[in-house]
C-alpha positions, -999 to 999 in steps of 0.1 A, spaced: -202 -904 -29 -201 -919 -63 -225 -902 -87 -251 -925 -102 -271 -903 -126 -266 -883 -158 -275 -851 -140 -254 -837 -112 -259 -806 -91 -228 -792 -76 -239 -770 -47 -244 -767 -10 -272 -774 14 -266 -738 26 -272 -723 -8 -308 -714 -17 -302 -717 -54 -287 -752 -50 -318 -762 -30 -340 -747 -57 -324 -769 -84 -325 -800 -62 -362 -795 -56 -368 -786 -93 -355 -821 -104 -372 -839 -75 -405 -823 -83 -403 -835 -119 -392 -870 -109 -359 -865 -128 -331 -884 -110 -300 -865 -102 -271 -865 -78 -267 -836 -53 -230 -831 -46 -224 -809 -16 -191 -792 -24 -187 -777 11 -191 -809 30 -173 -833 6 -139 -825 -6 -141 -851 -34 -172 -833 -48 -154 -800 -44 -125 -813 -64 -148 -826 -91 -164 -792 -94 -130 -774 -95 -120 -798 -124 -149 -784 -145 -134 -749 -145 -100 -737 -157 -99 -712 -128 -104 -741 -103 -130 -722 -83 -160 -736 -66 -185 -720 -90 -217 -733 -75 -244 -740 -82 -233 -758 -113 -254 -785 -130 -241 -810 -155 -265 -828 -178 -243 -856 -193 -214 -836 -207 -231 -802 -207 -221 -778 -179 -246 -751 -167 -235 -724 -142 -265 -710 -123 -289 -716 -152 -324 -703 -158 -351 -730 -158 -356 -725 -195 -320 -734 -201 -322 -765 -180 -353 -776 -199 -336 -770 -232 -306 -791 -223 -327 -819 -208 -343 -822 -242 -311 -817 -262 -293 -844 -242 -323 -868 -245 -331 -869 -208 -367 -860 -215 -385 -863 -249 -392 -833 -271 -429 -835 -264 -425 -841 -226 -437 -812 -204 -410 -804 -180 -426 -775 -162 
């Protein structure tokens, strides 16, 4: 799967945290790519490339060039604004 959006979730359909993030973005109408690293080796390799230890550290979210490992919602919202994905006055919650 070739990612299409500025936001990518590297996770697994078997991981409750990955599903939480997927639903978080869906519920806010923020487009993202969900990359299942346990079902797609290319996605797994892309995730390994984000970390020097080459481990499958998921869930990991990238917002443009910012990498977030298992972030709090507040951190996601901060980086959505910092990277211009949502406006400073937009309510993300």
